C-alpha positions in Angstrom: -53.5 -129.5 -182.9 -56.4 -130.9 -182.8 -58.0 -134.4 -183.5 -61.2 -134.3 -185.5 -63.4 -136.8 -186.8 -67.4 -137.4 -187.6 -69.4 -138.7 -190.0 -73.1 -138.4 -191.8 -76.6 -139.6 -191.6 -78.3 -139.0 -195.2 -79.1 -142.7 -196.0 -78.9 -144.1 -192.3 -78.2 -143.7 -189.2 -74.9 -143.5 -187.9 -74.2 -143.2 -184.4 -74.8 -140.8 -181.5 -73.4 -139.0 -179.4 -71.7 -141.2 -177.5 -70.2 -143.1 -181.0 -68.8 -139.7 -182.1 -67.1 -139.6 -177.9 -65.8 -142.6 -179.0 -64.7 -141.7 -182.3 -62.5 -138.3 -180.4 -61.7 -140.2 -177.6 -59.4 -142.8 -180.3 -57.2 -139.9 -181.1 -57.6 -138.0 -177.6 -53.3 -138.3 -177.7 -53.8 -135.6 -180.1 -55.6 -133.0 -177.7 -56.2 -133.3 -174.3 -56.9 -130.2 -173.4 -60.8 -130.1 -173.9 -63.8 -132.1 -176.3 -67.2 -131.7 -177.9 -69.4 -133.1 -180.1 -72.0 -131.8 -182.3 -75.3 -134.1 -183.9 -78.4 -133.6 -185.9 -80.4 -135.7 -188.1 -78.0 -135.0 -190.8 -73.8 -135.1 -189.3 -71.7 -136.0 -186.0 -69.2 -133.8 -184.9 -66.1 -134.7 -183.0 -63.5 -132.6 -181.1 -60.6 -133.0 -179.7 -58.3 -129.7 -178.8 -54.9 -128.9 -177.9 -54.7 -125.5 -177.4 -52.9 -123.1 -178.5 -54.3 -120.1 -179.3 -57.0 -118.2 -176.7 -57.0 -120.3 -173.9 -60.7 -119.6 -173.0 -63.7 -121.5 -173.5 -64.3 -119.6 -176.1 -61.6 -121.2 -178.3 -64.0 -124.8 -178.1 -65.1 -127.0 -180.3 -67.3 -127.6 -182.2 -67.2 -124.5 -183.4 -70.2 -122.1 -184.4 -70.9 -119.1 -186.2 -72.4 -116.1 -184.7 -75.9 -117.3 -187.2 -75.0 -120.2 -185.7 -76.3 -121.7 -189.1 -72.0 -123.1 -189.6 -69.9 -125.7 -187.0 -67.0 -126.6 -187.6 -64.0 -129.4 -186.1 -60.4 -128.0 -187.1 -57.5 -129.0 -186.5 -54.5 -127.0 -187.1 -52.5 -123.5 -187.3 -52.9 -120.4 -189.5 -50.7 -118.1 -189.3 -52.0 -115.4 -191.4 -55.6 -114.8 -189.6 -54.7 -112.1 -187.6 -54.8 -110.3 -190.8 -57.6 -111.4 -192.0 -59.4 -110.8 -188.8 -58.8 -107.7 -189.3 -60.2 -106.9 -192.8 -63.0 -108.9 -192.0 -63.8 -106.8 -188.8 -63.9 -104.0 -190.8 -65.8 -105.1 -193.3 -68.8 -105.6 -190.5 -67.9 -109.3 -188.9 -68.0 -109.8 -185.2 -66.0 -112.0 -183.5 -66.3 -113.8 -180.1 -62.9 -115.6 -179.6 -59.0 -114.5 -180.3 -58.9 -118.3 -182.5 -58.1 -118.7 -185.8 -61.0 -121.1 -186.0 -63.8 -118.4 -185.8 -61.5 -116.4 -188.9 -61.9 -119.8 -191.0 -66.2 -119.7 -189.9 -66.1 -115.7 -191.4 -64.1 -116.1 -194.9 -66.8 -119.4 -195.8 -69.0 -117.5 -194.9 -67.9 -114.4 -196.7 -66.6 -116.6 -199.5 -67.8 -120.0 -199.7 -65.3 -122.7 -200.7 -63.0 -120.3 -202.1 -62.2 -119.4 -198.3 -58.9 -121.8 -199.1 -57.6 -119.5 -201.1 -57.1 -117.1 -198.0 -55.5 -119.8 -195.3 -51.5 -119.8 -195.2 -51.5 -123.0 -192.9 -51.7 -126.1 -191.3 -54.9 -127.7 -191.8 -57.7 -130.0 -192.0 -61.6 -129.3 -190.6 -65.3 -130.2 -191.7 -67.4 -127.4 -191.8 -71.4 -128.3 -191.4 -73.6 -125.6 -193.6 -77.3 -126.4 -192.3 -78.9 -124.4 -194.9 -77.1 -126.0 -197.5 -77.8 -129.7 -195.9 -73.3 -130.1 -197.0 -70.3 -131.5 -195.3 -67.4 -128.9 -196.5 -64.1 -130.8 -196.0 -60.3 -129.6 -196.9 -56.7 -130.8 -196.4 -54.2 -128.1 -196.2 -51.6 -127.8 -200.0 -49.0 -129.8 -198.8 -51.3 -132.6 -196.3 -49.4 -131.2 -192.9 -52.5 -132.5 -191.0 -53.9 -135.5 -192.1 -57.6 -136.4 -193.0 -59.0 -139.8 -193.2 -62.9 -141.4 -194.8 -64.2 -144.1 -195.6 -66.7 -144.6 -198.0 -69.6 -147.7 -198.6 -72.5 -147.9 -199.9 -73.8 -144.5 -198.8 -72.0 -145.0 -195.5 -69.4 -141.9 -194.9 -66.5 -140.8 -191.4 -63.8 -139.1 -191.6 -61.3 -138.9 -188.6 -57.6 -137.5 -188.4 -56.6 -141.0 -188.3 -58.0 -144.1 -189.2 -58.7 -145.2 -185.8 -61.1 -142.6 -185.1 -63.1 -144.3 -188.1 -62.5 -147.2 -187.0 -64.2 -147.4 -183.7 -68.0 -146.9 -185.7 -69.5 -150.2 -185.9 -69.1 -152.9 -189.0 -65.7 -150.7 -191.0 -64.4 -153.2 -193.4 -61.0 -154.4 -193.1 -60.4 -155.2 -196.0 -56.1 -154.9 -197.5 -55.1 -153.2 -200.4 -52.9 -156.1 -201.7 -51.3 -152.8 -204.1 -51.4 -150.4 -200.8 -49.1 -153.7 -199.5 -46.6 -153.3 -202.3 -46.4 -149.8 -202.7 -46.1 -149.6 -198.8 -42.7 -151.9 -199.5 -41.6 -149.8 -202.3 -42.4 -146.2 -200.6 -42.1 -147.1 -197.2 -45.1 -145.4 -197.1 -48.7 -145.6 -198.5 -49.1 -142.7 -200.4 -52.5 -140.5 -200.9 -55.1 -141.2 -201.8 -54.9 -145.1 -200.7 -54.8 -146.4 -197.6 -54.0 -149.8 -196.6 -57.8 -150.3 -196.5 -60.0 -150.8 -198.8 -62.7 -148.3 -198.1 -61.2 -145.9 -196.1 -58.7 -143.2 -198.4 -56.8 -140.5 -197.4 -58.1 -136.6 -199.1 -55.2 -135.3 -200.8 -53.4 -132.4 -200.5 -54.7 -129.3 -201.7 -58.4 -130.9 -201.7 -61.9 -130.1 -200.7 -64.5 -132.4 -200.4 -68.7 -132.0 -200.2 -70.5 -134.8 -198.6 -74.1 -134.5 -199.3 -77.4 -136.3 -199.4 -75.9 -136.2 -203.0 -73.2 -137.8 -202.6 -69.6 -136.6 -202.7 -67.4 -134.0 -204.7 -64.0 -134.1 -204.4 -61.5 -130.8 -206.4 -58.0 -129.4 -206.6 -57.6 -125.8 -204.8 -54.5 -125.4 -205.4 -51.2 -126.8 -207.3 -47.3 -125.7 -207.2 -46.2 -124.3 -210.7 -42.5 -125.0 -211.7 -42.0 -123.3 -215.0 -41.4 -119.8 -214.3 -38.0 -119.4 -213.6 -37.0 -115.5 -211.8 -34.1 -113.8 -213.4 -33.1 -111.7 -210.5 -29.7 -111.6 -209.3 -28.4 -113.9 -207.4 -27.4 -111.4 -204.9 -31.6 -110.0 -205.1 -33.0 -114.4 -204.6 -31.0 -114.4 -201.4 -31.8 -111.5 -199.9 -35.3 -112.2 -200.6 -35.2 -115.9 -199.3 -33.8 -113.7 -196.1 -36.5 -112.2 -195.8 -39.4 -114.6 -196.5 -38.2 -117.1 -194.1 -37.5 -114.2 -191.5 -41.6 -113.5 -191.9 -42.7 -117.3 -192.2 -40.3 -117.7 -188.9 -42.1 -115.0 -186.7 -45.6 -116.0 -188.0 -45.3 -119.3 -186.9 -43.9 -117.4 -183.2 -47.0 -116.2 -182.6 -48.6 -118.7 -179.4 -50.5 -118.6 -176.6 -48.1 -121.2 -175.1 -44.9 -122.3 -174.5 -42.7 -122.6 -177.4 -39.3 -124.1 -178.5 -37.8 -125.6 -181.5 -36.1 -129.1 -182.5 -32.7 -128.9 -182.8 -30.6 -131.8 -185.1 -26.9 -129.9 -186.0 -27.7 -129.9 -189.5 -28.5 -126.5 -192.1 -32.2 -126.4 -192.1 -33.4 -126.5 -188.4 -29.7 -124.5 -186.9 -31.0 -122.2 -189.7 -34.6 -122.0 -188.2 -33.4 -121.3 -184.6 -31.2 -119.1 -185.8 -34.3 -116.7 -187.2 -36.4 -117.3 -184.1 -33.3 -116.4 -181.5 -33.5 -113.1 -183.4 -36.8 -112.8 -182.8 -37.4 -113.3 -179.5 -36.5 -111.6 -176.5 -36.1 -114.6 -174.2 -33.6 -117.6 -175.1 -34.9 -120.3 -177.5 -36.0 -123.7 -176.5 -34.2 -126.4 -178.1 -34.3 -130.0 -178.6 -31.9 -132.7 -179.9 -31.4 -136.3 -179.8 -28.6 -138.4 -180.2 -27.3 -142.3 -180.6 -24.3 -144.0 -178.9 -22.7 -145.0 -182.3 -20.7 -142.6 -183.7 -21.4 -141.9 -187.3 -25.3 -141.1 -186.2 -25.2 -139.2 -183.4 -25.2 -134.8 -184.1 -25.7 -133.8 -181.4 -21.8 -132.2 -180.8 -23.4 -129.8 -184.4 -26.5 -129.4 -182.2 -24.3 -127.5 -179.2 -22.9 -125.2 -181.5 -25.5 -123.4 -182.8 -27.2 -123.9 -179.1 -23.9 -122.3 -177.7 -24.3 -119.6 -180.6 -27.0 -118.4 -179.7 -27.4 -119.0 -176.6 -30.5 -121.4 -176.2 -31.6 -123.4 -173.3 -30.7 -126.7 -174.6 -31.8 -130.1 -173.8 -30.5 -133.3 -175.5 -31.7 -137.6 -175.3 -29.6 -139.9 -176.3 -31.6 -143.1 -177.4 -29.9 -145.9 -175.7 -31.5 -149.1 -174.6 -34.7 -147.2 -175.3 -36.1 -148.8 -178.5 -36.4 -152.4 -177.0 -39.0 -151.3 -174.6 -40.8 -148.5 -176.5 -40.6 -150.0 -180.1 -44.0 -151.2 -179.4 -46.0 -148.1 -177.8 -44.6 -145.7 -180.6 -45.4 -147.6 -183.5 -48.8 -148.1 -182.0 -49.6 -144.5 -183.3 -49.4 -145.2 -187.0 -52.7 -147.0 -187.9 -51.2 -148.0 -191.2 -48.0 -149.1 -192.0 -45.2 -147.0 -192.0 -41.6 -147.7 -192.1 -39.4 -144.7 -192.0 -36.9 -145.3 -189.6 -36.0 -142.2 -188.2 -39.5 -142.1 -187.0 -37.6 -143.1 -183.0 -35.3 -140.1 -183.0 -39.1 -138.4 -184.5 -40.7 -140.1 -181.4 -38.3 -139.4 -178.2 -37.6 -135.9 -180.0 -40.6 -134.8 -179.2 -41.3 -137.3 -176.6 -38.7 -135.0 -175.1 -39.7 -131.3 -175.9 -43.2 -131.5 -175.1 -41.5 -131.4 -171.6 -40.5 -128.1 -171.7 -43.1 -126.5 -174.6 -46.4 -127.3 -175.7 -45.0 -126.1 -179.4 -41.5 -127.1 -181.0 -40.6 -125.0 -184.9 -38.5 -127.6 -187.1 -36.5 -127.1 -190.6 -38.8 -130.0 -192.1 -38.9 -129.3 -195.8 -35.0 -127.7 -196.4 -34.2 -131.1 -198.4 -37.2 -131.6 -201.0 -37.9 -127.2 -201.3 -33.8 -126.2 -201.7 -32.4 -129.5 -203.5 -30.8 -131.3 -199.6 -30.8 -134.6 -200.5 -27.4 -137.1 -201.6 -29.7 -138.7 -204.1 -30.5 -135.6 -205.9 -26.6 -135.4 -206.9 -26.7 -139.3 -207.3 -29.7 -138.2 -210.1 -27.6 -135.8 -211.6 -24.6 -138.0 -212.4 -26.8 -140.6 -214.1 -29.5 -138.4 -215.9 -25.5 -137.3 -217.7 -24.9 -140.9 -218.1 -28.2 -141.5 -219.1 -27.9 -138.7 -221.9 -24.0 -139.7 -222.8 -25.0 -143.4 -223.7 -26.7 -144.2 -227.1 -30.6 -144.8 -226.2 -30.2 -148.0 -228.3 -27.5 -149.3 -225.3 -28.7 -148.3 -222.4 -31.9 -150.3 -223.5 -30.6 -153.5 -225.2 -27.7 -154.0 -223.3 -27.6 -152.8 -219.9 -30.5 -155.1 -218.7 -28.7 -158.4 -219.5 -25.6 -156.8 -217.8 -27.7 -155.7 -214.8 -28.9 -159.7 -214.6 -25.1 -161.1 -214.4 -24.4 -158.8 -211.5 -28.2 -159.2 -209.7 -27.0 -162.4 -207.3 -23.7 -161.6 -205.9 -23.6 -160.6 -202.5 -20.5 -158.2 -203.3 -20.9 -154.4 -202.4 -19.6 -153.1 -205.6 -21.1 -155.5 -207.9 -24.9 -154.8 -206.6 -24.3 -151.5 -206.8 -23.4 -151.6 -210.3 -26.4 -153.7 -211.1 -28.6 -150.9 -209.4 -27.0 -148.1 -212.3 -27.3 -150.3 -215.2 -30.9 -151.4 -214.3 -31.6 -147.5 -213.8 -29.7 -145.8 -216.5 -31.6 -148.5 -219.0 -35.0 -146.6 -217.6 -36.1 -142.8 -219.1 -35.3 -140.3 -216.3 -38.5 -140.5 -214.5 -38.9 -144.3 -213.9 -34.6 -144.4 -213.1 -35.2 -142.2 -210.5 -37.8 -144.6 -208.9 -35.5 -147.2 -209.6 -32.6 -145.8 -207.7 -34.7 -144.6 -204.7 -37.3 -147.6 -204.1 -36.6 -149.5 -200.7 -37.8 -152.8 -202.5 -36.3 -154.0 -206.2 -38.9 -156.0 -208.5 -35.9 -159.2 -208.3 -36.7 -159.2 -204.7 -40.7 -158.4 -204.5 -41.4 -161.2 -206.9 -39.1 -163.3 -204.6 -41.2 -162.7 -201.3 -44.4 -163.0 -202.7 -47.1 -166.1 -203.0 -47.6 -167.2 -206.5 -51.4 -166.4 -205.6 -51.5 -162.8 -205.1 -49.1 -162.4 -208.2 -52.6 -162.5 -210.6 -53.9 -159.6 -208.2 -51.2 -157.4 -208.5 -51.1 -158.0 -212.8 -50.8 -155.0 -214.5 -49.9 -152.4 -211.5 -46.9 -151.3 -210.4 -45.4 -149.0 -207.6 -43.3 -146.4 -210.1 -46.4 -144.7 -211.9 -47.2 -143.3 -208.7 -43.4 -141.4 -209.3 -43.4 -141.2 -212.6 -47.1 -139.7 -212.5 -46.1 -136.9 -210.8 -43.1 -136.4 -212.4 -45.3 -136.0 -216.3 -48.0 -133.6 -214.0 -45.4 -131.6 -213.6 -45.2 -128.6 -215.4 -41.8 -127.2 -217.4 -39.2 -129.5 -218.5 -36.4 -128.9 -215.7 -35.6 -132.3 -215.1 -34.1 -131.3 -211.4 -37.7 -129.0 -211.2 -39.6 -132.2 -211.2 -38.5 -134.4 -209.2 -38.7 -132.1 -206.5 -41.6 -131.6 -207.7 -42.5 -134.9 -207.2 -40.5 -135.1 -203.7 -43.4 -132.6 -202.7 -46.2 -134.3 -203.6 -44.8 -137.9 -202.5 -42.5 -138.2 -200.3 -42.6 -135.5 -198.7 -46.4 -135.8 -197.6 -47.2 -139.1 -197.6 -43.2 -139.6 -195.6 -41.8 -136.6 -193.8 -45.5 -135.2 -192.6 -47.0 -138.4 -191.4 -44.0 -139.0 -189.4 -43.9 -135.8 -188.0 -47.7 -135.5 -187.5 -47.9 -138.4 -185.7 -44.9 -138.4 -183.4 -45.8 -134.8 -182.3 -49.6 -135.8 -181.6 -48.7 -139.2 -179.7 -46.9 -136.6 -177.5 -49.7 -133.9 -177.3 -47.2 -130.9 -179.4 -47.6 -129.4 -182.2 -44.8 -129.0 -184.8 -44.6 -125.6 -187.1 -42.2 -125.8 -190.3 -41.1 -122.1 -191.6 -39.5 -123.4 -194.9 -42.9 -125.2 -196.0 -45.0 -122.1 -195.3 -46.5 -120.9 -198.9 -44.7 -118.2 -199.9 -41.2 -119.9 -198.9 -42.2 -123.1 -201.5 -43.9 -120.6 -204.2 -40.9 -117.9 -204.1 -38.5 -121.5 -204.6 -40.1 -123.0 -207.5 -39.7 -119.8 -209.0 -35.8 -120.1 -208.6 -33.0 -121.5 -211.7 -32.2 -125.5 -210.9 -28.8 -123.8 -210.2 -29.5 -121.6 -207.5 -30.8 -124.8 -205.3 -28.1 -127.1 -207.3 -25.3 -125.9 -207.8 -21.5 -127.7 -209.3 -22.8 -130.1 -207.2 -23.3 -128.0 -203.9 -27.5 -128.6 -202.4 -28.7 -126.1 -200.8 -27.2 -123.6 -202.6 -29.1 -120.7 -202.3 -30.5 -121.7 -199.0 -27.2 -122.0 -197.7 -25.8 -118.7 -198.4 -29.0 -117.8 -196.9 -28.1 -119.0 -193.6 -24.4 -117.3 -194.3 -24.8 -114.9 -192.1 -26.2 -116.2 -189.4 -24.0 -119.9 -189.1 -20.9 -121.0 -189.0 -18.7 -123.0 -192.1 -18.5 -126.1 -190.3 -22.7 -126.6 -189.7 -23.5 -124.9 -193.2 -21.0 -127.1 -195.5 -19.8 -130.2 -192.8 -21.1 -133.8 -195.3 -25.2 -134.8 -194.4 -26.0 -136.9 -191.6 -29.8 -136.8 -192.1 -31.9 -138.2 -189.1 -30.8 -141.5 -189.4 -30.9 -144.9 -187.1 -28.0 -147.7 -186.8 -30.6 -150.4 -188.3 -27.9 -152.7 -189.2 -26.7 -153.4 -185.9 -30.2 -152.7 -183.8 -31.2 -155.6 -185.8 -28.5 -158.1 -184.5 -28.3 -156.4 -181.4 -30.7 -154.0 -179.8 -34.2 -155.7 -181.7 -32.7 -158.5 -182.8 -35.4 -160.4 -180.1 -38.5 -158.3 -180.8 -37.6 -158.6 -184.3 -37.4 -162.3 -184.7 -40.4 -163.0 -183.0 -42.4 -160.7 -185.0 -41.1 -161.5 -188.2 -40.3 -165.0 -188.2 -43.0 -166.5 -185.8 -46.0 -164.7 -186.2 -48.7 -166.5 -188.2 -50.2 -164.3 -190.3 -49.4 -160.8 -192.3 -46.2 -161.0 -193.7 -46.9 -164.6 -192.9 -50.2 -164.5 -195.0 -48.3 -162.8 -198.3 -45.0 -163.5 -198.7 -43.0 -167.4 -198.5 -41.4 -167.3 -195.5 -38.5 -169.4 -196.4 -37.2 -166.4 -198.4 -38.2 -163.7 -195.3 -36.0 -166.4 -192.8 -33.5 -166.4 -196.0 -33.3 -162.3 -195.3 -33.1 -162.7 -192.1 -29.6 -164.8 -191.7 -28.2 -163.1 -194.6 -28.6 -160.4 -192.6 -27.7 -162.1 -189.3 -24.0 -163.4 -191.2 -23.5 -159.7 -191.5 -22.3 -160.6 -195.3 -25.4 -158.5 -196.7 -27.3 -155.4 -194.8 -31.2 -156.1 -195.0 -31.6 -153.7 -192.5 -33.6 -151.6 -194.1 -36.2 -154.4 -196.2 -36.6 -155.8 -192.4 -37.4 -152.5 -191.1 -40.5 -152.4 -193.3 -41.1 -155.7 -192.3 -40.7 -155.1 -188.8 -43.7 -152.2 -189.2 -45.7 -154.2 -191.6 -46.2 -156.6 -189.0 -46.3 -154.8 -186.0 -49.1 -152.9 -187.9 -50.9 -156.2 -188.8 -50.6 -157.0 -185.0 -52.3 -154.4 -183.7 -54.9 -152.9 -186.8 -55.6 -155.5 -188.5 -57.8 -158.7 -188.4 -57.8 -162.3 -189.4 -60.2 -161.8 -191.6 -58.5 -159.2 -193.6 -56.1 -162.3 -194.6 -58.8 -163.2 -197.3 -59.3 -159.9 -199.1 
């Protein structure tokens, strides 16, 4: 795994080799093993390497094609590169390294931008074609690897993280207010936006070409949910086992020590079982626990570790959060508030003490319908279809308003349900899962900013993805929506930043291209069957794991936010949230912020999630924003 950065200078001189070194050093944590730069009159490329395959200098980057007409900087892993390497050798290509990077160069020489169709992996790369005088930049299908770019008045730069771009001179830092709204609604900022007006994300499954003529962005892949398999349940289960086994084995190719994250949940436990069955040595496994029992899954991780005789390591997050939180959050150079970033950082730190590559169970919930929200959505849809539309649209909203200000939990839940049911299925799915209600947002946002957002609402990100999904199956549409939004903008960002903060590579077999394309053809009842989530995945792992693992109540990678804000991080949070003069205070009515804070401290309300978003925003502001940002 690596970090990449660079710029073009078709219209003006952007920088020199020293500038490139500064950009690379800003993301050195992504690749501490080696580094290099390429610079000519048109482009500059920088690379920082975490050596995984071909540890020799031949694998260093920037890497050149044999004729030196192509130069590439690459972040990621191509899992099917050996098959392509053999095929290319038969066609006459000669390789000077054993790296997957050189295979990308050869595929591009043969197929141009269509080389992307052949790549199964996680990647972001920039390839300079000297003959075409064109920079070709691409990102993997699900967005496992990040790619930010800056564009303004003929200037162009890119990087694995925003902090690399900010090393250039005079990069404007105007804040996007709609991105701030998105952040408080989703806990992350969905692509292609970033928190900054002139910095964007290249969306997953897209590539861009940059030349003196400008920038062109194209999509090269999408996930189809329209086709349904007619095979029997037994046949589908057997095929899934074969696909997952192959995907796991592909991710076990490494020239450095390799292990696994083990939470004790279905997904990570199944992946560890597949690894153990395909390894000649004990698998190294790592788990994170909490003092609060309802958040602690280590006892279940130990069951799997014992069953497969893994070399197991544990760490308990106890009195470590307050001391480490500012450091952890500094690796997110735009606001990000998934609370599980904390245990993800610590499990990555623990794993890195043992291995350089960790295999994880990420993706099982989005691909096979594992979240509790899918159960809630199923119930809501039954009610939505049972109640006449006239009643839902005209009677439910005023009833919800009557319950809006109650402190009773049952009333608040009733209000949320009525609000969701009053909307169509796609908007209702957003309402049931948004991290902030319209009423809360409108009360917090200062009046002078309200006109700026006139006509905009974050729900369009969810509803647009839902409407874009092909086919007419509702569950398929919301799974597609989550894979296009929450998975790529939330889960994968969290894993990338927290693992890279510790110079650790994380691989996810369940998110293999073959796995997700196969899952997309499954009938919905194979994923969500009479209330049972991840039905087919549990059947696939049934031969590998005990029922105590497969059918226990899902805990998720959660953290005790409510108690943290009343104890462990109270003083730190109070300093950031209530005493900062810019950031939250720039956009929000601080009387409302203080009201939320004291309601939470009284224990009458649980505002843990909202306070966490506020804390994450303010910590980000303190690290990356500038005073002039408040004028945006």
